[in-house]
MARVEXMAR-289733 format. One record per atom (N, C-alpha, C): residue in one letter; y negated, z negated, x negated. Coordinates in pm, whole numbers, padded with zeros to 5 digits, always signed. Layout:
% MARVEXMAR-289733
AYZX ...
% end
This chain:
% MARVEXMAR-289733
X+02504-00603+00812 X+02389-00563+00894 X+02268-00541+00806 X+02199-00435+00834 X+02079-00404+00756 X+01957-00436+00840 X+01853-00489+00780 X+01734-00522+00857 X+01611-00496+00775 X+01499-00467+00847 X+01372-00452+00779 X+01381-00354+00664 X+01279-00332+00589 X+01276-00253+00466 X+01399-00166+00450 X+01421-00075+00542 X+01542+00005+00539 X+01538+00106+00426 X+01629+00204+00431 X+01649+00293+00318 X+01526+00374+00281 X+01427+00382+00371 X+01307+00461+00339 X+01242+00413+00212 X+01252+00285+00176 X+01184+00235+00057 X+01258+00272-00070 X+01375+00328-00057 X+01442+00379-00175 X+01371+00502-00229 X+01284+00563-00145 X+01206+00676-00193 X+01093+00631-00285 X+01057+00507-00277 X+00944+00459-00357 X+00976+00474-00504 X+00881+00520-00581 X+00900+00541-00723 X+00917+00408-00794 X+01023+00391-00875 X+01040+00264-00947 X+00933+00248-01053 X+00871+00132-01058 X+00764+00104-01153 X+00801-00019-01234 X+00722-00052-01333 X+00761-00156-01426 X+00667-00273-01426 X+00710-00385-01490 X+00635-00509-01511 X+00644-00601-01390 X+00589-00725-01402 X+00604-00824-01297 X+00507-00802-01184 X+00556-00791-01061 X+00473-00764-00946 X+00548-00807-00822 X+00496-00771-00705 X+00561-00811-00581 X+00705-00758-00577 X+00801-00843-00537 X+00936-00794-00520 X+00991-00847-00391 X+01091-00779-00340 X+01146-00819-00213 X+01294-00786-00209 X+01371-00852-00118 X+01515-00835-00109 X+01551-00754+00014 X+01651-00669+00000 X+01700-00588+00111 X+01845-00627+00136 X+01877-00659+00261 X+02013-00699+00296 X+02089-00581+00351 X+02205-00551+00294 X+02293-00448+00347 X+02428-00510+00374 X+02521-00431+00431 X+02651-00487+00463 X+02724-00534+00338 X+02704-00468+00227 X+02781-00501+00108 X+02707-00587+00009 X+02577-00565-00004 X+02507-00634-00112 X+02359-00638-00086 X+02287-00710-00173 X+02141-00716-00166 X+02085-00634-00279 X+01977-00561-00249 X+01908-00483-00350 X+01772-00542-00374 X+01732-00550-00499 X+01599-00599-00530 X+01521-00486-00593 X+01409-00458-00530 X+01322-00351-00578 X+01193-00411-00633 X+01139-00345-00736 X+01012-00392-00794 X+00909-00283-00784 X+00781-00324-00776 X+00673-00226-00774 X+00552-00284-00842 X+00488-00206-00928 X+00362-00247-00987 X+00293-00125-01043 X+00176-00140-01090 X+00099-00024-01134 X+00133+00011-01279 X+00160+00139-01310 X+00192+00181-01446 X+00065+00207-01525 X+00085+00244-01652 X-00030+00267-01739 X-00114+00384-01691 X-00050+00488-01637 X-00124+00603-01587 X-00042+00672-01480 X-00106+00724-01376 X-00031+00787-01267 X+00036+00915-01312 X+00157+00940-01261 X+00233+01056-01304 X+00174+01186-01252 X+00085+01177-01150 X+00029+01301-01098 X-00064+01368-01196 X-00092+01302-01312 X-00172+01368-01415 X-00087+01459-01502 X+00046+01444-01497 X+00134+01521-01583 X+00116+01671-01554 X+00115+01748-01658 X+00108+01893-01641 X-00032+01950-01645 X-00134+01866-01642 X-00271+01916-01648 X-00317+01923-01794 X-00370+02037-01832 X-00412+02056-01970 X-00537+01974-02001 X-00551+01934-02123 X-00667+01853-02164 X-00797+01925-02133 X-00797+02058-02148 X-00920+02134-02124 X-00965+02126-01979 X-00871+02108-01886 X-00903+02102-01744 X-00918+01960-01692 X-00893+01864-01778 X-00879+01726-01733 X-01004+01672-01664 X-01120+01683-01729 X-01242+01625-01673 X-01277+01683-01537 X-01265+01814-01522 X-01297+01878-01395 X-01201+01831-01286 X-01071+01819-01320 X-00971+01780-01220 X-00992+01637-01174 X-01016+01544-01267 X-01037+01404-01230 X-01160+01388-01143 X-01264+01463-01174 X-01387+01452-01095 X-01364+01497-00950 X-01282+01599-00930 X-01262+01652-00796 X-01152+01580-00719 X-01065+01504-00786 X-00954+01437-00720 X-01003+01320-00635 X-00932+01295-00525 X-00960+01181-00438 X-00847+01081-00450 X-00880+00954-00464 X-00780+00847-00464 X-00816+00749-00352 X-00715+00687-00295 X-00736+00596-00183 X-00681+00459-00218 X-00762+00356-00197 X-00719+00218-00215 X-00695+00155-00078 X-00593+00071-00069 X-00557+00011+00060 X-00529-00138+00044 X-00579-00216+00138 X-00538-00356+00154 X-00475-00367+00293 X-00349-00405+00296 X-00278-00422+00423 X-00274-00570+00458 X-00297-00600+00584 X-00284-00736+00632 X-00196-00732+00757 X-00180-00844+00824 X-00090-00848+00939 X-00139-00755+01050 X-00066-00645+01068 X-00095-00553+01177 X-00201-00449+01152 X-00267-00449+01037 X-00371-00351+01012 X-00390-00330+00862 X-00470-00231+00827 X-00498-00202+00687 X-00637-00143+00675 X-00702-00170+00562 X-00834-00114+00532 X-00819-00019+00415 X-00876+00100+00429 X-00867+00201+00324 X-01006+00240+00276 X-01016+00272+00147 X-01139+00324+00087 X-01101+00441-00003 X-01167+00553+00015 X-01141+00671-00067 X-01255+00691-00167 X-01218+00719-00291 X-01314+00742-00399 X-01279+00871-00471 X-01378+00925-00542 X-01351+01031-00639 X-01407+00984-00773 X-01365+01049-00880 X-01402+01008-01013 X-01513+01093-01071 X-01538+01077-01199 X-01460+00999-01295 X-01483+00849-01283 X-01401+00772-01353 X-01409+00627-01345 X-01545+00575-01390 X-01609+00645-01481 X-01739+00599-01530 X-01850+00615-01426 X-01827+00699-01325 X-01926+00718-01219 X-01853+00746-01087 X-01781+00647-01035 X-01704+00669-00912 X-01795+00697-00793 X-01745+00774-00700 X-01822+00813-00583 X-01748+00771-00456 X-01818+00706-00364 X-01759+00672-00235 X-01744+00798-00152 X-01624+00816-00091 X-01599+00935-00011 X-01571+00905+00136 X-01497+00799+00165 X-01463+00769+00305 X-01397+00632+00312 X-01388+00579+00433 X-01312+00456+00456 X-01265+00455+00601 X-01164+00372+00627 X-01109+00365+00761 X-01027+00237+00775 X-01034+00175+00893 X-00945+00063+00924 X-00835+00117+01015 X-00711+00090+00977 X-00594+00144+01047 X-00523+00033+01123 X-00503+00052+01253 X-00420-00039+01331 X-00276+00005+01314 X-00193-00083+01263 X-00056-00047+01228 X+00045-00069+01339 X+00011-00146+01440 X+00106-00179+01546 X+00048-00141+01682 X+00123-00063+01762 X+00074-00025+01895 X+00081-00143+01991 X+00005-00140+02098 X+00010-00248+02197 X+00152-00267+02251 X+00188-00392+02272 X+00318-00423+02327 X+00425-00452+02224 X+00397-00422+02096 X+00494-00448+01989 X+00447-00568+01907 X+00541-00649+01865 X+00507-00774+01794 X+00438-00746+01661 X+00319-00803+01644 X+00246-00789+01519 X+00311-00875+01409 X+00367-00988+01448 X+00438-01077+01355 X+00588-01073+01390 X+00658-00971+01345 X+00795-00950+01391 X+00893-01060+01351 X+00874-01118+01234 X+00966-01226+01194 X+00946-01350+01280 X+00822-01379+01312 X+00795-01491+01403 X+00854-01463+01541 X+00837-01340+01589 X+00889-01305+01720 X+01042-01307+01723 X+01104-01281+01608 X+01250-01274+01599 X+01315-01410+01578 X+01235-01512+01557 X+01290-01643+01518 X+01390-01698+01621 X+01370-01671+01749 X+01459-01725+01851 X+01571-01632+01892 X+01583-01518+01825 X+01684-01419+01862 X+01811-01433+01779 X+01920-01370+01827 X+02038-01361+01740 X+02005-01260+01630 X+02082-01261+01522 X+02047-01182+01405 X+02045-01032+01432 X+02135-00984+01516 X+02139-00840+01546 X+02010-00797+01616 X+01970-00872+01717 X+01847-00839+01790 X+01725-00855+01701 X+01725-00958+01616 X+01614-00980+01524 X+01599-00863+01428 X+01711-00816+01375 X+01706-00703+01283 X+01654-00578+01350 X+01693-00555+01475 X+01646-00438+01548 X+01495-00444+01572 X+01445-00562+01607 X+01302-00577+01631 X+01223-00550+01504 X+01268-00608+01394 X+01197-00591+01267 X+01198-00445+01225 X+01312-00377+01243 X+01320-00235+01208 X+01227-00152+01296 X+01214-00188+01423 X+01125-00117+01514 X+00979-00131+01471 X+00940-00253+01434 X+00803-00277+01387 X+00778-00202+01258 X+00873-00205+01170 X+00861-00136+01041 X+00840+00013+01061 X+00920+00074+01150 X+00909+00217+01177 X+00773+00251+01239 X+00728+00171+01335 X+00599+00196+01399 X+00485+00181+01300 X+00493+00081+01213 X+00387+00059+01115 X+00378+00173+01015 X+00492+00223+00972 X+00489+00334+00877 X+00430+00460+00942 X+00468+00484+01068 X+00414+00601+01139 X+00263+00590+01156 X+00215+00470+01193 X+00071+00450+01211 X-00003+00459+01078 X+00058+00405+00971 X-00005+00412+00840 X-00018+00555+00793 X+00086+00636+00813 X+00080+00776+00773 X-00030+00850+00850 X-00039+00823+00982 X-00143+00887+01062 X-00281+00844+01015 X-00297+00715+00983 X-00426+00666+00937 X-00465+00723+00803 X-00371+00734+00711 X-00400+00792+00580 X-00437+00939+00593 X-00369+01009+00683 X-00405+01150+00704 X-00545+01163+00764 X-00583+01066+00846 X-00717+01068+00903 X-00822+01047+00794 X-00792+00962+00697 X-00882+00945+00583 X-00891+01076+00506 X-00777+01139+00482 X-00775+01265+00408 X-00853+01374+00482 X-00855+01367+00615 X-00927+01467+00693 X-01078+01458+00674 X-01123+01341+00627 X-01267+01322+00605 X-01311+01375+00469 X-01215+01413+00387 X-01242+01467+00254 X-01156+01593+00240 X-01177+01671+00134 X-01086+01785+00113 X-00943+01735+00095 X-00856+01759+00194 X-00723+01700+00192 X-00643+01738+00068 X-00664+01861+00019 X-00588+01905-00098 X-00627+01828-00222 X-00742+01757-00217 X-00788+01684-00334 X-00728+01545-00344 X-00665+01493-00237 X-00606+01359-00243 X-00486+01361-00337 X-00487+01271-00432 X-00382+01271-00532 X-00294+01146-00530 X-00351+01030-00494 X-00271+00908-00503 X-00329+00800-00414 X-00244+00704-00378 X-00282+00590-00297 X-00237+00464-00368 X-00328+00367-00381 X-00297+00238-00442 X-00302+00130-00336 X-00198+00051-00325 X-00190-00056-00227 X-00188-00191-00299 X-00274-00282-00257 X-00280-00415-00319 X-00159-00496-00273 X-00088-00556-00368 X+00028-00639-00337 X+00011-00777-00399 X+00098-00867-00362 X+00094-01004-00414 X+00230-01039-00474 X+00230-01127-00573 X+00353-01170-00638 X+00421-01275-00550 X+00503-01229-00457 X+00574-01319-00367 X+00722-01282-00366 X+00804-01370-00316 X+00946-01341-00303 X+00996-01393-00170 X+01100-01330-00120 X+01163-01374+00005 X+01314-01374-00015 X+01387-01454+00060 X+01534-01455+00050 X+01592-01320+00089 X+01714-01296+00045 X+01780-01171+00077 X+01851-01169+00210 X+01856-01282+00279 X+01924-01290+00407 X+01824-01319+00517 X+01834-01242+00624 X+01743-01258+00736 X+01748-01399+00794 X+01868-01455+00804 X+01881-01590+00861 X+01802-01691+00780 X+01800-01675+00647 X+01725-01768+00562 X+01574-01752+00583 X+01529-01629+00598 X+01386-01605+00621 X+01342-01673+00750 X+01423-01658+00854 X+01386-01709+00986 X+01389-01862+00994 X+01443-01927+00893 X+01444-02074+00891 X+01314-02132+00838 X+01232-02050+00775 X+01112-02099+00708 X+00988-02027+00758 X+00890-02103+00806 X+00763-02046+00851 X+00693-01974+00736 X+00697-02034+00618 X+00631-01973+00502 X+00698-01842+00464 X+00830-01837+00468 X+00901-01714+00434 X+00878-01605+00538 X+00865-01643+00665 X+00835-01544+00767 X+00700-01479+00740 X+00600-01559+00705 X+00469-01505+00670 X+00479-01411+00549 X+00553-01457+00446 X+00567-01377+00325 X+00638-01245+00354 X+00743-01250+00435 X+00818-01129+00468 X+00734-01030+00547 X+00651-01080+00636 X+00563-00991+00712 X+00459-00925+00623 X+00406-01000+00528 X+00312-00941+00435 X+00374-00829+00354 X+00495-00854+00304 X+00566-00752+00227 X+00595-00630+00314 X+00638-00653+00437 X+00671-00543+00528 X+00551-00449+00544 X+00434-00504+00573 X+00318-00418+00596 X+00273-00347+00469 X+00278-00415+00357 X+00238-00350+00232 X+00334-00236+00196 X+00463-00262+00217 X+00560-00160+00181 X+00561-00043+00280 X+00528-00067+00405 X+00519+00046+00498 X+00404+00139+00460 X+00295+00083+00411 X+00183+00169+00368 X+00223+00249+00244 X+00293+00188+00150 X+00341+00260+00033 X+00435+00373+00074 X+00526+00344+00167 X+00619+00446+00215 X+00545+00557+00288 X+00441+00522+00364 X+00363+00621+00437 X+00290+00715+00341 X+00236+00660+00233 X+00167+00743+00133 X+00265+00844+00072 X+00385+00799+00042 X+00487+00890-00009 X+00521+00995+00094 X+00531+00954+00220 X+00561+01047+00329 X+00453+01154+00340 X+00329+01119+00311 X+00218+01214+00316 X+00218+01309+00196 X+00303+01283+00098 X+00312+01369-00019 X+00226+01327-00136 X+00174+01205-00133 X+00090+01156-00241 X+00164+01051-00323 X+00125+01035-00448 X+00182+00930-00531 X+00142+00794-00474 X+00237+00702-00467 X+00210+00568-00413 X+00221+00468-00526 X+00119+00384-00539 X+00115+00286-00646 X+00086+00148-00588 X+00162+00050-00631 X+00136-00089-00593 X+00057-00155-00705 X-00052-00219-00671 X-00138-00284-00770 X-00144-00433-00738 X-00102-00514-00831 X-00099-00658-00807 X-00242-00713-00790 X-00258-00800-00695 X-00389-00860-00666 X-00456-00913-00792 X-00379-00983-00873 X-00435-01045-00994 X-00480-00942-01097 X-00433-00818-01086 X-00467-00715-01183 X-00588-00631-01143 X-00645-00658-01026 X-00761-00580-00983 X-00879-00605-01076 X-00953-00501-01113 X-01068-00519-01201 X-01185-00583-01127 X-01271-00652-01200 X-01389-00713-01138 X-01485-00603-01089 X-01521-00513-01179 X-01599-00393-01145 X-01721-00423-01057 X-01793-00529-01089 X-01903-00572-01003 X-02013-00467-00990 X-02049-00404-01100 X-02155-00304-01095 X-02114-00185-01008 X-01990-00139-01027 X-01940-00028-00946 X-01934-00066-00799 X-01890-00188-00771 X-01881-00233-00632 X-02017-00237-00564 X-02118-00281-00637 X-02253-00286-00581 X-02303-00145-00545 X-02281-00052-00637 X-02325+00086-00613 X-02247+00150-00498 X-02116+00132-00499 X-02032+00191-00395 X-02058+00127-00259 X-02086-00005-00261 X-02116-00074-00136 X-02243-00022-00070 X-02342+00012-00152 X-02466+00068-00097 X-02439+00203-00032 X-02351+00282-00094 X-02319+00413-00038 X-02234+00400+00089 X-02145+00301+00090 X-02054+00285+00204 X-02123+00222+00324 X-02216+00128+00299 X-02280+00055+00407 X-02189-00056+00460 X-02235-00122+00563 X-02158-00232+00621 X-02049-00181+00715 X-01940-00259+00730 X-01911-00385+00662 X-01866-00362+00518 X-01899-00455+00431 X-01859-00449+00291 X-01806-00587+00252 X-01693-00621+00311 X-01632-00753+00295 X-01539-00755+00175 X-01477-00869+00152 X-01381-00882+00043 X-01269-00778+00057 X-01226-00752+00179 X-01114-00660+00197 X-01151-00518+00158 X-01273-00473+00192 X-01318-00341+00149 X-01335-00336-00003 X-01386-00444-00060 X-01403-00448-00205 X-01270-00443-00277 X-01169-00514-00226 X-01039-00511-00291 X-00973-00374-00278 X-00991-00308-00163 X-00938-00172-00149 X-01007-00079-00249 X-01137-00099-00268 X-01211-00019-00365 X-01163-00046-00506 X-01140-00173-00538 X-01088-00208-00671 X-00953-00141-00696 X-00869-00138-00594 X-00738-00074-00608 X-00755+00074-00639 X-00845+00141-00567 X-00869+00283-00593 X-00924+00303-00734 X-01009+00213-00779 X-01066+00225-00914 X-00958+00217-01022 X-00851+00143-00998 X-00745+00136-01100 X-00682+00272-01123 X-00676+00355-01020 X-00621+00488-01037 X-00716+00576-01117 X-00846+00565-01090 X-00943+00642-01169 X-00945+00594-01313 X-00937+00461-01333 X-00934+00407-01468 X-00812+00455-01544 X-00697+00449-01474 X-00573+00496-01537 X-00584+00643-01576 X-00649+00722-01490 X-00665+00864-01520 X-00751+00884-01643 X-00860+00812-01653 X-00950+00828-01767 X-00888+00780-01897 X-00793+00683-01886 X-00732+00627-02006 X-00614+00709-02054 X-00569+00806-01973 X-00449+00881-02008 X-00472+00965-02133 
% end
């Protein structure tokens, strides 16, 4: 039986180094996938050095922090030395009537029903995330969006659904991974490069955050700042290429 994180995440680009990982249960075996931020985004490939500065300045990158049932996005343009705030949006990932905490809701079910519920939530969250990301792109020149960075955490979950459902802590961890990975899958679905950025690797960027926060206005909470930091890693990676 397959549950949660279905085959759609096989589309995610394999990345390197230690970062959030998760287990996928299939009828035959478990697959472990890894995701983290690389030295530079691949969407820079093919651009000539002579055109580089102009392209980076016009490109839009989106940073995302996903939490249980929702996500906060911040869009920036470069260059990294003078980032510009472009847009932001809070995305509701789960429609009314569907469990926001699917693993908790599945705890009393048989495994087949539990797997179906989790897959349903996963599918709805990815659809909502894609719609929300497109709405962010609609606020800026859509053709300029190049990549999306999602903040992740270094957590692990068992490869068997039954084991996850035995532990309250694992259910929380699995739900966090589910929402983060649905946003990554949604970004890929939209045709943009998807990058996972580990929470611990986010830059401090205090001066940039102060300037961008003034342009963005309230609310400017930790979650908006972390989404901004994630977007800045893409601009930094571009400038360092």
